[in-house]
DRENSE-460462 format. One record per residue (C-alpha): residue number from 0; residue in one letter; x, y, z. Coordinates in Angstrom, 1 decimal, always signed. Layout:
<sites>
(site NUM, A, (X, Y, Z)) ...
</sites>
This chain:
<sites>
(site 0, M, (+14.7, +86.6, +108.0)) (site 1, W, (+16.6, +87.4, +111.0)) (site 2, E, (+19.1, +84.0, +111.1)) (site 3, K, (+19.3, +84.4, +107.4)) (site 4, T, (+20.9, +87.8, +107.5)) (site 5, L, (+23.0, +86.8, +110.7)) (site 6, K, (+24.4, +83.6, +108.8)) (site 7, T, (+24.5, +86.5, +105.3)) (site 8, N, (+27.2, +88.9, +107.5)) (site 9, K, (+29.2, +86.5, +109.1)) (site 10, L, (+30.3, +84.9, +105.9)) (site 11, F, (+30.6, +88.0, +104.7)) (site 12, F, (+32.6, +88.6, +108.0)) (site 13, V, (+34.9, +85.5, +107.3)) (site 14, V, (+35.6, +86.8, +103.3)) (site 15, M, (+36.6, +90.3, +104.3)) (site 16, V, (+38.7, +88.9, +107.1)) (site 17, L, (+40.3, +86.5, +104.5)) (site 18, L, (+40.6, +88.9, +102.3)) (site 19, I, (+42.8, +91.2, +104.4)) (site 20, V, (+45.3, +88.6, +105.3)) (site 21, V, (+46.2, +87.1, +101.8)) (site 22, T, (+46.8, +91.1, +101.5)) (site 23, I, (+48.9, +91.6, +104.5)) (site 24, E, (+50.7, +88.3, +103.6)) (site 25, E, (+50.8, +89.5, +99.3)) (site 26, V, (+53.4, +93.0, +101.0)) (site 27, N, (+55.3, +91.0, +103.1)) (site 28, A, (+55.9, +88.8, +100.4)) (site 29, D, (+57.0, +92.2, +98.1)) (site 30, K, (+58.6, +93.2, +101.2)) (site 31, N, (+60.7, +90.7, +101.4)) (site 32, F, (+61.8, +90.3, +97.9)) (site 33, T, (+61.8, +94.0, +96.8)) (site 34, P, (+65.8, +95.3, +96.8)) (site 35, E, (+65.0, +97.9, +99.9)) (site 36, F, (+63.9, +95.3, +101.9)) (site 37, Q, (+66.7, +92.7, +101.2)) (site 38, K, (+69.9, +94.5, +102.8)) (site 39, G, (+71.9, +91.3, +103.4)) (site 40, I, (+73.1, +87.8, +102.8)) (site 41, S, (+73.9, +86.8, +106.4)) (site 42, S, (+72.6, +88.6, +109.2)) (site 43, W, (+71.1, +86.3, +111.9)) (site 44, Y, (+74.2, +85.3, +113.0)) (site 45, Q, (+74.0, +89.1, +114.5)) (site 46, Q, (+70.9, +88.0, +116.8)) (site 47, K, (+72.0, +84.7, +117.5)) (site 48, E, (+74.7, +82.3, +118.1)) (site 49, D, (+73.9, +81.1, +114.8)) (site 50, T, (+76.8, +81.2, +111.8)) (site 51, E, (+73.6, +81.2, +109.7)) (site 52, G, (+74.3, +77.8, +107.7)) (site 53, W, (+77.8, +78.9, +106.8)) (site 54, K, (+80.4, +75.6, +107.8)) (site 55, I, (+83.5, +74.5, +106.4)) (site 56, P, (+82.4, +71.6, +104.1)) (site 57, D, (+82.8, +68.3, +104.6)) (site 58, W, (+85.3, +67.8, +101.8)) (site 59, E, (+87.4, +70.1, +102.9)) (site 60, W, (+88.9, +68.4, +105.1)) (site 61, E, (+89.8, +65.4, +103.0)) (site 62, K, (+91.6, +67.8, +100.8)) (site 63, E, (+95.8, +68.2, +102.0)) (site 64, E, (+95.3, +72.0, +100.6)) (site 65, F, (+93.0, +73.1, +102.1)) (site 66, V, (+93.7, +74.4, +105.7)) (site 67, A, (+90.2, +75.7, +107.7)) (site 68, E, (+90.4, +74.3, +111.3)) (site 69, D, (+86.8, +76.4, +112.5)) (site 70, I, (+84.5, +78.2, +112.0)) (site 71, K, (+82.3, +80.5, +114.7)) (site 72, I, (+80.5, +83.2, +115.8)) (site 73, S, (+82.8, +86.6, +116.8)) (site 74, K, (+82.3, +89.6, +119.1)) (site 75, K, (+86.0, +90.6, +118.6)) (site 76, Y, (+85.8, +92.9, +115.1)) (site 77, A, (+82.7, +93.3, +112.7)) (site 78, T, (+81.5, +95.9, +109.6)) (site 79, D, (+77.8, +96.0, +110.3)) (site 80, G, (+76.3, +95.5, +113.7)) (site 81, K, (+78.3, +93.6, +116.4)) (site 82, K, (+79.6, +90.1, +115.5)) (site 83, S, (+81.1, +88.4, +112.3)) (site 84, L, (+82.4, +84.8, +111.2)) (site 85, E, (+85.5, +84.0, +112.7)) (site 86, L, (+87.1, +81.5, +110.6)) (site 87, K, (+90.7, +79.9, +112.2)) (site 88, A, (+93.2, +78.6, +109.7)) (site 89, D, (+96.6, +76.9, +109.5)) (site 90, F, (+98.9, +78.6, +106.3)) (site 91, P, (+101.8, +76.4, +106.3)) (site 92, G, (+103.7, +78.3, +103.4)) (site 93, G, (+105.7, +77.0, +100.8)) (site 94, K, (+103.3, +76.3, +98.5)) (site 95, W, (+98.9, +77.1, +97.4)) (site 96, T, (+96.2, +76.4, +100.6)) (site 97, A, (+93.2, +77.9, +101.1)) (site 98, A, (+90.5, +78.0, +103.5)) (site 99, L, (+87.1, +77.8, +102.4)) (site 100, I, (+83.8, +78.5, +104.3)) (site 101, E, (+80.6, +77.7, +102.3)) (site 102, V, (+76.5, +78.5, +103.0)) (site 103, M, (+74.0, +76.3, +100.5)) (site 104, G, (+70.8, +77.0, +99.4)) (site 105, Y, (+68.1, +78.0, +96.5)) (site 106, F, (+69.1, +82.1, +96.2)) (site 107, N, (+67.5, +84.0, +93.5)) (site 108, W, (+69.3, +87.3, +93.4)) (site 109, I, (+67.7, +89.0, +90.0)) (site 110, D, (+66.9, +92.1, +91.6)) (site 111, F, (+70.3, +92.3, +92.3)) (site 112, G, (+73.8, +93.2, +90.2)) (site 113, R, (+76.6, +93.2, +92.9)) (site 114, I, (+77.4, +90.8, +95.6)) (site 115, S, (+80.4, +91.8, +98.4)) (site 116, C, (+82.1, +90.6, +102.1)) (site 117, D, (+84.5, +92.3, +103.9)) (site 118, I, (+87.5, +91.0, +105.2)) (site 119, Y, (+89.5, +91.6, +107.9)) (site 120, L, (+92.9, +89.9, +108.3)) (site 121, P, (+94.2, +90.5, +112.0)) (site 122, K, (+97.7, +92.9, +112.5)) (site 123, K, (+99.6, +90.4, +113.4)) (site 124, A, (+99.1, +87.9, +110.0)) (site 125, P, (+101.6, +88.8, +107.0)) (site 126, E, (+101.1, +90.0, +103.6)) (site 127, G, (+100.1, +87.8, +100.9)) (site 128, L, (+97.1, +86.7, +101.6)) (site 129, K, (+93.8, +86.4, +99.0)) (site 130, A, (+90.2, +86.2, +99.1)) (site 131, K, (+87.3, +85.6, +96.5)) (site 132, I, (+84.1, +84.6, +96.2)) (site 133, V, (+83.2, +81.6, +94.6)) (site 134, L, (+79.7, +80.4, +93.4)) (site 135, S, (+78.3, +76.8, +92.8)) (site 136, I, (+75.1, +77.4, +89.7)) (site 137, E, (+72.5, +74.2, +89.5)) (site 138, E, (+71.5, +72.4, +87.7)) (site 139, N, (+74.9, +70.7, +88.2)) (site 140, C, (+76.6, +72.8, +91.3)) (site 141, E, (+78.9, +74.0, +88.5)) (site 142, S, (+81.4, +75.8, +90.4)) (site 143, V, (+82.6, +79.6, +89.1)) (site 144, E, (+85.0, +81.6, +91.1)) (site 145, M, (+86.1, +85.3, +90.7)) (site 146, S, (+88.7, +85.8, +88.3)) (site 147, R, (+90.8, +87.3, +90.7)) (site 148, G, (+91.1, +87.5, +94.2)) (site 149, Y, (+91.6, +90.4, +96.3)) (site 150, S, (+94.4, +91.2, +98.5)) (site 151, L, (+94.0, +91.3, +102.5)) (site 152, K, (+96.1, +93.5, +104.4)) (site 153, P, (+96.8, +93.3, +107.9)) (site 154, G, (+94.8, +95.6, +110.6)) (site 155, K, (+92.4, +96.1, +108.0)) (site 156, W, (+88.8, +95.4, +106.6)) (site 157, V, (+89.0, +94.8, +102.5)) (site 158, T, (+86.0, +94.3, +100.7)) (site 159, V, (+85.8, +91.6, +98.3)) (site 160, T, (+83.0, +92.4, +95.1)) (site 161, A, (+82.2, +91.2, +92.0)) (site 162, D, (+79.6, +92.4, +89.5)) (site 163, L, (+76.6, +89.3, +88.5)) (site 164, K, (+75.0, +91.7, +85.7)) (site 165, P, (+75.2, +90.0, +82.6)) (site 166, G, (+78.8, +91.1, +80.4)) (site 167, S, (+80.7, +90.8, +84.1)) (site 168, T, (+84.3, +90.0, +83.4)) (site 169, D, (+84.8, +89.6, +87.1)) (site 170, W, (+84.0, +85.5, +87.3)) (site 171, R, (+86.9, +83.3, +85.9)) (site 172, G, (+86.3, +80.9, +82.8)) (site 173, G, (+83.5, +83.3, +80.8)) (site 174, M, (+81.1, +86.3, +81.1)) (site 175, L, (+77.8, +85.1, +82.9)) (site 176, T, (+75.6, +86.3, +79.1)) (site 177, T, (+71.7, +86.3, +80.9)) (site 178, N, (+70.1, +87.2, +83.5)) (site 179, E, (+69.5, +83.8, +84.7)) (site 180, F, (+73.0, +82.8, +86.6)) (site 181, R, (+71.5, +85.2, +89.2)) (site 182, M, (+68.4, +83.1, +89.9)) (site 183, R, (+69.9, +80.2, +89.7)) (site 184, V, (+73.0, +80.2, +92.6)) (site 185, R, (+72.8, +76.8, +95.0)) (site 186, K, (+76.0, +77.3, +96.8)) (site 187, M, (+78.2, +80.7, +98.5)) (site 188, A, (+82.0, +80.6, +99.4)) (site 189, V, (+83.6, +81.9, +100.3)) (site 190, R, (+88.0, +81.4, +99.9)) (site 191, I, (+90.8, +82.4, +101.4)) (site 192, E, (+94.1, +81.1, +99.7)) (site 193, S, (+97.8, +81.8, +100.0)) (site 194, N, (+99.9, +81.2, +96.7)) (site 195, Y, (+103.1, +80.3, +98.2)) (site 196, K, (+104.7, +82.0, +100.8)) (site 197, P, (+102.7, +83.7, +103.3)) (site 198, L, (+102.6, +81.3, +106.4)) (site 199, Y, (+99.6, +81.8, +109.3)) (site 200, K, (+97.6, +80.1, +112.0)) (site 201, G, (+95.5, +82.3, +113.5)) (site 202, S, (+92.3, +83.7, +112.8)) (site 203, I, (+90.4, +85.8, +109.9)) (site 204, Y, (+87.2, +87.3, +109.8)) (site 205, V, (+84.2, +87.6, +107.6)) (site 206, D, (+81.2, +89.5, +107.8)) (site 207, N, (+78.3, +92.0, +106.2)) (site 208, I, (+78.0, +89.3, +103.0)) (site 209, R, (+75.1, +91.9, +100.7)) (site 210, L, (+73.5, +92.0, +97.4)) (site 211, T, (+73.8, +96.0, +96.2)) (site 212, E, (+72.8, +97.8, +93.0)) (site 213, P, (+69.6, +96.8, +93.2)) (site 214, I, (+67.9, +96.5, +89.1)) (site 215, K, (+64.7, +97.8, +88.5)) (site 216, P, (+62.2, +95.9, +86.1)) (site 217, D, (+62.4, +97.6, +83.2)) (site 218, E, (+66.3, +97.0, +83.0)) (site 219, M, (+66.2, +93.2, +82.7)) (site 220, E, (+65.8, +93.5, +79.1)) (site 221, A, (+68.5, +96.4, +78.6)) (site 222, L, (+71.1, +94.0, +80.5)) (site 223, E, (+70.3, +91.1, +78.4)) (site 224, K, (+71.4, +93.3, +75.0)) (site 225, I, (+74.6, +94.5, +76.6)) (site 226, A, (+77.5, +94.0, +74.2)) (site 227, L, (+80.8, +93.4, +74.6)) (site 228, P, (+83.0, +97.0, +73.4)) (site 229, D, (+85.6, +97.0, +71.1)) (site 230, T, (+88.1, +98.0, +73.6)) (site 231, M, (+88.3, +96.4, +77.1)) (site 232, L, (+90.2, +97.9, +79.8)) (site 233, I, (+91.9, +95.3, +82.0)) (site 234, S, (+93.8, +97.5, +84.4)) (site 235, G, (+93.8, +101.7, +84.3)) (site 236, F, (+95.3, +102.1, +87.5)) (site 237, E, (+92.5, +105.1, +88.2)) (site 238, E, (+92.6, +104.5, +92.1)) (site 239, S, (+94.5, +101.4, +92.5)) (site 240, L, (+96.5, +98.6, +91.5)) (site 241, E, (+93.8, +96.4, +90.9)) (site 242, G, (+95.6, +93.6, +91.8)) (site 243, W, (+98.9, +94.4, +90.0)) (site 244, E, (+102.0, +93.5, +92.1)) (site 245, I, (+105.5, +92.2, +92.2)) (site 246, P, (+105.6, +88.5, +91.9)) (site 247, H, (+107.4, +86.4, +95.2)) (site 248, W, (+109.4, +84.5, +93.2)) (site 249, A, (+110.6, +87.4, +91.1)) (site 250, W, (+112.6, +88.4, +94.2)) (site 251, E, (+114.4, +85.8, +94.5)) (site 252, K, (+116.2, +85.8, +90.9)) (site 253, T, (+119.4, +87.7, +91.4)) (site 254, G, (+118.6, +89.8, +87.6)) (site 255, H, (+115.7, +91.5, +89.2)) (site 256, V, (+115.5, +95.0, +89.8)) (site 257, S, (+112.2, +95.8, +90.3)) (site 258, E, (+111.9, +97.3, +94.1)) (site 259, N, (+108.2, +98.6, +94.3)) (site 260, I, (+105.0, +99.8, +92.6)) (site 261, S, (+102.7, +102.3, +93.5)) (site 262, I, (+99.8, +104.9, +91.5)) (site 263, S, (+101.4, +107.9, +89.8)) (site 264, N, (+99.5, +111.4, +88.9)) (site 265, K, (+102.9, +111.8, +86.9)) (site 266, Q, (+102.6, +110.1, +83.8)) (site 267, A, (+99.4, +108.5, +82.4)) (site 268, S, (+98.4, +107.6, +78.7)) (site 269, E, (+95.3, +107.4, +79.6)) (site 270, G, (+93.0, +109.5, +82.8)) (site 271, K, (+95.6, +110.9, +84.9)) (site 272, N, (+97.2, +108.4, +86.6)) (site 273, S, (+99.1, +105.4, +86.3)) (site 274, L, (+101.1, +102.3, +87.9)) (site 275, E, (+104.8, +103.6, +88.8)) (site 276, V, (+107.6, +101.0, +88.6)) (site 277, S, (+110.6, +101.8, +90.8)) (site 278, T, (+114.0, +100.4, +89.3)) (site 279, N, (+117.6, +100.4, +89.5)) (site 280, F, (+119.0, +98.4, +86.5)) (site 281, P, (+122.9, +98.1, +87.6)) (site 282, G, (+124.2, +98.4, +84.3)) (site 283, D, (+126.8, +94.9, +84.9)) (site 284, D, (+124.6, +92.1, +83.3)) (site 285, W, (+121.2, +91.7, +82.1)) (site 286, N, (+118.3, +92.2, +84.6)) (site 287, E, (+114.5, +93.1, +84.7)) (site 288, A, (+111.8, +94.0, +86.3)) (site 289, I, (+108.9, +92.8, +87.2)) (site 290, L, (+105.1, +93.0, +87.6)) (site 291, E, (+102.1, +90.5, +87.3)) (site 292, I, (+98.4, +89.9, +87.9)) (site 293, M, (+97.6, +86.3, +88.9)) (site 294, Q, (+93.9, +86.4, +87.6)) (site 295, F, (+91.3, +84.2, +85.0)) (site 296, F, (+91.0, +85.9, +82.5)) (site 297, N, (+89.4, +84.9, +79.0)) (site 298, W, (+89.2, +86.9, +76.3)) (site 299, G, (+87.8, +85.0, +73.6)) (site 300, S, (+86.1, +87.9, +71.7)) (site 301, Y, (+89.1, +89.9, +71.3)) (site 302, G, (+92.5, +90.1, +69.6)) (site 303, K, (+95.3, +91.5, +70.9)) (site 304, I, (+96.7, +92.4, +74.1)) (site 305, S, (+98.5, +95.9, +74.6)) (site 306, T, (+99.7, +98.0, +77.1)) (site 307, D, (+101.6, +101.2, +77.4)) (site 308, V, (+104.7, +102.0, +78.9)) (site 309, Y, (+106.7, +105.5, +79.5)) (site 310, L, (+110.4, +105.7, +80.4)) (site 311, P, (+111.7, +109.4, +81.6)) (site 312, E, (+113.7, +111.5, +79.3)) (site 313, D, (+116.4, +111.4, +81.6)) (site 314, A, (+116.5, +107.8, +80.8)) (site 315, P, (+119.5, +106.0, +78.8)) (site 316, V, (+118.4, +104.2, +75.6)) (site 317, G, (+119.0, +100.4, +76.2)) (site 318, L, (+115.3, +99.1, +78.3)) (site 319, E, (+112.5, +97.1, +76.6)) (site 320, A, (+109.6, +95.5, +77.5)) (site 321, R, (+107.0, +92.6, +76.4)) (site 322, I, (+103.8, +90.9, +77.8)) (site 323, I, (+104.1, +87.4, +79.0)) (site 324, L, (+100.8, +85.8, +79.6)) (site 325, T, (+100.4, +81.6, +81.8)) (site 326, V, (+97.9, +79.9, +80.4)) (site 327, G, (+95.8, +76.8, +80.8)) (site 328, E, (+95.0, +74.4, +83.7)) (site 329, K, (+99.0, +73.0, +83.4)) (site 330, W, (+99.9, +77.4, +84.0)) (site 331, E, (+101.9, +77.0, +80.7)) (site 332, W, (+104.4, +80.1, +80.3)) (site 333, R, (+104.2, +81.8, +76.9)) (site 334, E, (+106.2, +84.9, +76.2)) (site 335, M, (+106.3, +87.2, +73.2)) (site 336, K, (+109.0, +86.7, +70.7)) (site 337, C, (+109.4, +90.4, +69.9)) (site 338, L, (+110.3, +92.7, +72.6)) (site 339, Q, (+109.5, +96.6, +72.2)) (site 340, Q, (+112.0, +99.1, +72.4)) (site 341, L, (+111.2, +101.6, +74.9)) (site 342, Q, (+111.6, +105.4, +74.1)) (site 343, P, (+113.1, +108.2, +76.3)) (site 344, G, (+110.4, +110.3, +76.6)) (site 345, E, (+107.7, +109.1, +74.8)) (site 346, W, (+104.5, +106.4, +76.1)) (site 347, V, (+105.6, +103.4, +73.5)) (site 348, T, (+102.6, +100.6, +73.3)) (site 349, I, (+103.5, +97.1, +73.6)) (site 350, T, (+101.4, +94.6, +71.6)) (site 351, A, (+100.8, +91.3, +70.7)) (site 352, D, (+98.2, +89.3, +68.5)) (site 353, L, (+96.1, +86.6, +70.6)) (site 354, K, (+94.2, +85.4, +67.4)) (site 355, P, (+94.8, +81.6, +66.4)) (site 356, G, (+97.8, +81.3, +64.5)) (site 357, S, (+99.8, +84.6, +65.6)) (site 358, L, (+102.9, +84.6, +65.5)) (site 359, D, (+103.3, +86.6, +68.3)) (site 360, W, (+104.2, +83.9, +70.8)) (site 361, Q, (+107.8, +82.3, +71.4)) (site 362, G, (+106.8, +78.7, +70.9)) (site 363, V, (+103.6, +78.5, +70.6)) (site 364, R, (+101.1, +78.7, +67.7)) (site 365, P, (+97.9, +79.6, +70.1)) (site 366, D, (+94.6, +78.1, +69.5)) (site 367, D, (+91.3, +79.7, +69.5)) (site 368, A, (+91.5, +78.1, +73.8)) (site 369, F, (+94.6, +79.8, +74.6)) (site 370, R, (+92.8, +83.1, +75.1)) (site 371, K, (+90.2, +81.5, +76.8)) (site 372, D, (+91.9, +80.7, +79.3)) (site 373, V, (+95.0, +83.2, +80.5)) (site 374, R, (+95.7, +82.2, +84.3)) (site 375, K, (+98.1, +85.0, +84.9)) (site 376, M, (+99.9, +87.8, +83.2)) (site 377, V, (+103.3, +89.5, +83.3)) (site 378, V, (+104.4, +92.9, +82.1)) (site 379, R, (+108.7, +92.7, +82.1)) (site 380, I, (+110.7, +95.4, +81.4)) (site 381, E, (+114.4, +94.5, +80.5)) (site 382, S, (+117.5, +95.7, +80.0)) (site 383, Y, (+118.9, +94.5, +76.2)) (site 384, N, (+122.6, +96.7, +76.7)) (site 385, R, (+124.2, +94.6, +79.1)) (site 386, N, (+125.9, +98.2, +80.0)) (site 387, T, (+122.4, +100.4, +80.4)) (site 388, T, (+122.5, +101.9, +83.7)) (site 389, Y, (+119.3, +103.7, +85.3)) (site 390, K, (+117.8, +104.1, +88.7)) (site 391, G, (+114.2, +105.5, +88.5)) (site 392, P, (+110.6, +105.5, +87.4)) (site 393, I, (+108.7, +103.2, +84.5)) (site 394, Y, (+105.0, +104.0, +84.1)) (site 395, I, (+102.6, +101.3, +83.2)) (site 396, D, (+99.3, +102.1, +81.9)) (site 397, N, (+96.0, +101.3, +79.6)) (site 398, I, (+96.5, +97.2, +80.1)) (site 399, R, (+93.4, +96.5, +77.5)) (site 400, V, (+92.4, +94.0, +75.1)) (site 401, D, (+91.0, +95.5, +71.3)) (site 402, R, (+89.3, +93.0, +68.9)) (site 403, E, (+90.9, +94.2, +65.6)) (site 404, I, (+94.9, +94.7, +65.5)) (site 405, K, (+96.1, +97.5, +65.5)) (site 406, T, (+99.7, +99.6, +66.5)) (site 407, T, (+100.0, +102.9, +67.7)) (site 408, S, (+102.5, +105.0, +69.7)) (site 409, K, (+102.0, +108.0, +71.5)) (site 410, K, (+104.4, +110.9, +72.2)) (site 411, V, (+103.6, +113.4, +75.6)) (site 412, K, (+105.6, +115.8, +76.9)) (site 413, S, (+107.3, +114.4, +80.2)) (site 414, E, (+106.5, +116.4, +83.3)) 
</sites>
């Protein structure tokens, strides 16, 4: 009887221990996969001299346009902890080149809505380098890159960030329409690019690669039902230039007269701020003020592109504006056929039809692919009257695409 009781107690003890172990493992598993416990994608190199799987991929050494030289752990700069990844590269200038590092794995980011990383460019580096995040998705490891690059600022940390949720327009070639995208990431890369001018041989530091914006389970179904808005804002200029710049090639043109761009609260067609372009039209020839954003846009669901332009009351008559797009793999230059005359003291809407068969573009009637693969957008202010002399600001705001074709014009009182 005693032996039977002892065996029963031993069996009970073993079962209880197993239950406790299983319970602890389940709790730890939950902790590892819930948003409050996943602090970042890369943090192991904070404890060891290990790049945690990040490397320069083998294929990169075989391509002339890729200029990465080495990757290692550094203690010189960091935004999170005391260490970062140091990428050494040699950008020769004069052509497009890039330095890329990547990590391979099986990533399930279903619980998060945003991915970010911090990048530091030393003070001695030139301006003009940009950074993107690139993801590879199963099953064929198709690469999906961010639709625009973030400009790196010498001597400052810049956060490169992208929305991962359904409906996001932060990714080239289309919108993320399902939650499955975040569950099937097989590779993540950070790419530093020199489009043309920047010549730089030195280090770039990458740190704090992280997932943010936790998504609750009851929000998943709602995300799948996100519908595209009738009007999608491309740039509102409320807080930053959002990637807009005076392109390097514009400075080489003798007729170019834009001098600087900045955010201004003096005028706005929507919100409180706009983009201010400082110009100097000498009035002795045909001149142009040019600014552009280099980004991959998919506007397949929209039928019109528009922007609002304001000319101050003291400006002369004789200036006009148009939108220009660069589209497709050959980066074909497509200008609006008709320019819109600017009216001093008024916001004027510059608009063009994007739909297949549109007559608004010089030399082409676009097909459906035209609006699905836009590589660059340009706004150009021109002096159609060669006697037009004007030195002062021009304001641009509310760059957007709409589903329907409408024409609007607004009048506001100049400040």
